[in-house]
RODO-2510 file (C-alpha; in nm, 4 decimals, decimal comma):
residues 178
     n   res          X          Y          Z
     1     m    11,0318    10,5823    13,2535
     2     n    10,8345    10,9463    13,1777
     3     s    10,5424    10,8028    13,0512
     4     i    10,4495    10,4797    12,9080
     5     q    10,5258    10,5327    12,5341
     6     d    10,9274    10,5839    12,6806
     7     v    11,1939    10,3288    12,6912
     8     a    11,3975    10,3059    12,9285
     9     e    11,7876    10,3579    12,8410
    10     d    12,1192    10,3558    13,0228
    11     a    12,3607    10,5817    12,9721
    12     t    12,5528    10,2537    12,7909
    13     g    12,2844    10,3232    12,5169
    14     s    12,1145     9,9820    12,5916
    15     s    11,7565    10,0076    12,6272
    16     r    11,4717     9,7994    12,8199
    17     h    11,1637     9,7035    12,6707
    18     i    10,8337     9,5819    12,8226
    19     y    10,4500     9,4773    12,7232
    20     p    10,2923     9,7098    12,9250
    21     a     9,9755     9,5792    13,1086
    22     a     9,7409     9,8299    12,9015
    23     a     9,8210     9,7106    12,6181
    24     m     9,7681     9,3674    12,7246
    25     v     9,4133     9,3663    12,9264
    26     g     9,2284     9,3094    12,5391
    27     d     9,4525     9,0040    12,5786
    28     y     9,3524     8,8927    12,9663
    29     l     8,9916     9,0005    12,8249
    30     r     9,0067     8,7848    12,5737
    31     a     9,1183     8,4312    12,7528
    32     a     8,8213     8,5741    13,0140
    33     v     8,5455     8,5580    12,7721
    34     g     8,6385     8,2278    12,6598
    35     l     8,7659     8,0807    13,0500
    36     v     8,5243     8,1615    13,2773
    37     p     8,1595     8,0605    13,0557
    38     t     8,3264     7,7014    12,9766
    39     a     8,4366     7,6980    13,4129
    40     l     8,0502     7,8095    13,4679
    41     v     7,9321     7,5307    13,2958
    42     f     8,1757     7,2226    13,3569
    43     a     8,0703     7,3798    13,7448
    44     t     7,7145     7,3890    13,7449
    45     v     7,5660     7,1768    13,4601
    46     p     7,6012     6,7815    13,4058
    47     v     7,8343     6,7238    13,0590
    48     g     7,7895     6,4121    12,8213
    49     a     8,1151     6,3347    12,7485
    50     v     8,0928     6,4820    12,3866
    51     p     7,9829     6,8395    12,5096
    52     a     8,2474     6,7814    12,7648
    53     l     8,5167     6,6780    12,5032
    54     f     8,4003     6,9936    12,2580
    55     l     8,3802     7,2423    12,5646
    56     g     8,7176     7,1185    12,6986
    57     g     8,8832     7,1793    12,3871
    58     f     8,6938     7,5621    12,3754
    59     g     8,8493     7,6217    12,7362
    60     a     9,2192     7,4306    12,6483
    61     i     9,1987     7,7024    12,3359
    62     f     9,1363     8,0231    12,5716
    63     a     9,4013     7,9184    12,8343
    64     i     9,6537     7,8380    12,5965
    65     f     9,5934     8,2086    12,4309
    66     g     9,6428     8,3407    12,8511
    67     l     9,9338     8,1373    12,9457
    68     r    10,0974     8,2555    12,6420
    69     t     9,9246     8,6537    12,7048
    70     v    10,0950     8,5963    13,1008
    71     l    10,4302     8,5185    12,9336
    72     r    10,4539     8,7914    12,6681
    73     h    10,3677     9,0039    12,9635
    74     g    10,6187     8,9116    13,1920
    75     t    10,8911     8,9249    12,9164
    76     s    11,1080     9,2153    12,8808
    77     l    11,3645     9,2488    12,6392
    78     e    11,7176     9,4536    12,6818
    79     m    11,9092     9,5990    12,3672
    80     t    12,2366     9,6761    12,3607
    81     d    12,5076     9,7184    12,0433
    82     t    12,5633     9,3902    12,0550
    83     e    12,2591     9,1895    12,1373
    84     l    11,8712     9,1733    12,1928
    85     r    11,8051     8,9835    12,5494
    86     a    11,4430     8,8451    12,6449
    87     h    11,4330     8,8031    13,0187
    88     g    11,1199     8,6250    13,1314
    89     v    11,0276     8,2392    13,1666
    90     s    11,2613     8,1527    12,8753
    91     n    11,5793     8,3992    12,8921
    92     r    11,7107     8,4151    12,5339
    93     s    11,9695     8,6378    12,3735
    94     i    12,0253     8,7106    11,9990
    95     m    12,3343     8,8714    11,8942
    96     w    12,3201     9,1114    11,6123
    97     s    12,6751     8,9567    11,4161
    98     e    12,4292     8,6593    11,4101
    99     l    12,1414     8,7866    11,2794
   100     d    12,0499     8,5679    11,0161
   101     r    11,6312     8,6166    10,9963
   102     l    11,4284     8,8730    10,9938
   103     k    11,0634     8,9059    10,8946
   104     l    10,8318     9,1490    10,9743
   105     s    10,4245     9,0732    10,9217
   106     y    10,1460     9,3391    10,9468
   107     y     9,8252     9,1740    11,0470
   108     s     9,4735     9,3515    10,9901
   109     t     9,1972     9,3692    11,2239
   110     r     9,0385     9,5437    10,9481
   111     r     8,8897     9,5332    10,5915
   112     d     9,0755     9,8426    10,4847
   113     r     9,3994     9,7420    10,6638
   114     r     9,4284    10,0684    10,9368
   115     s     9,3913     9,9174    11,2058
   116     g     9,6042     9,6130    11,3357
   117     w     9,9581     9,5278    11,4526
   118     m    10,2901     9,4096    11,3196
   119     q    10,5064     9,1184    11,4275
   120     l    10,8707     9,0938    11,4294
   121     e    11,0227     8,7415    11,4326
   122     l    11,4419     8,7766    11,4502
   123     r    11,6160     8,4568    11,4227
   124     a    12,0170     8,3631    11,5094
   125     g    12,1096     7,9989    11,4650
   126     g    11,8971     7,7849    11,6472
   127     t    11,7496     8,1608    11,8481
   128     r    11,4140     8,3145    11,7498
   129     l    11,2098     8,5698    11,9211
   130     n    10,8552     8,7238    11,8617
   131     l    10,7946     9,0386    11,9317
   132     d    10,4887     9,2395    11,8238
   133     s    10,4047     9,6407    11,7958
   134     r    10,2348     9,6251    12,1488
   135     l    10,6043     9,6398    12,3086
   136     e    10,7429     9,9411    12,4130
   137     g    10,9852    10,1081    12,1678
   138     f    10,9121     9,8320    11,8866
   139     d    11,0096    10,0347    11,6722
   140     r    11,3098    10,1437    11,7877
   141     v    11,3915     9,7434    11,8266
   142     v    11,2572     9,7186    11,4164
   143     r    11,5321     9,9995    11,3333
   144     r    11,8089     9,8127    11,4852
   145     a    11,7095     9,4678    11,3421
   146     a    11,6335     9,6146    10,9707
   147     e    11,9852     9,8266    10,9988
   148     t    12,1744     9,4835    11,1499
   149     a    11,9696     9,3219    10,8079
   150     a    12,0793     9,5487    10,5958
   151     a    12,4887     9,5510    10,6697
   152     r    12,4533     9,1751    10,7009
   153     g    12,3620     9,1728    10,3277
   154     l    12,0129     8,9415    10,4269
   155     v    11,7716     8,9092    10,1589
   156     l    11,4098     9,0376    10,3162
   157     s    11,0523     8,9174    10,1812
   158     e    10,8616     9,1261     9,9590
   159     s    10,6126     9,1798    10,2310
   160     t    10,8929     9,1964    10,5164
   161     a    11,0536     9,5353    10,2960
   162     a    10,7006     9,6842    10,2319
   163     n    10,6411     9,6577    10,5948
   164     l    10,9525     9,8121    10,7014
   165     a    10,8855    10,0917    10,4632
   166     s    10,5188    10,1677    10,5906
   167     l    10,7301    10,2377    10,9376
   168     g    10,9889    10,4934    10,7187
   169     l    11,2431    10,2557    10,7026
   170     d    11,3729    10,2486    10,3140
   171     l    11,7258    10,1722    10,4385
   172     p    12,0129    10,1000    10,1906
   173     g    12,1600     9,8151    10,1221
   174     i    11,8236     9,6052    10,1983
   175     e    11,7751     9,3420     9,9706
   176     v    11,4660     9,2259     9,8793
   177     e    11,4009     8,8708     9,7231
   178     r    11,2067     8,8543     9,3841
***
């Protein structure tokens, strides 16, 4: 890879996509900001049952978030002409010929909606993959999924169609539910 934004592609046209460390730092810091003070309180102050329950719940939320971050960071994707494969703790694959759901959501972090991230949900039968826009080559994966959805005649929600359009993907043949 030439830069962190590049996506590795081999001679067969398959590409490999990862979550770069720089994109995950914020999530690691958020998990630590919740876990470290909770652990310090438990380690240094005698805590009663009710406060311990409250702090333990708070700590558990941040621990789960931290674990999710580690799992996502450790996941890589391989996209080929026939499938999208996730490699990590949970190895899953979606055959493009079996794609039956595409949902692209936008989550804004500001009121003016100028900052945020996208999440792509793909499903084929009982297999589901969720990817977010921090993934290197996210736009390529979205394009391939949208092209497949159009070819398969999938009906997409209005919000998914609008989010695809915001990425410049106004593909003919995409059917939008009204």
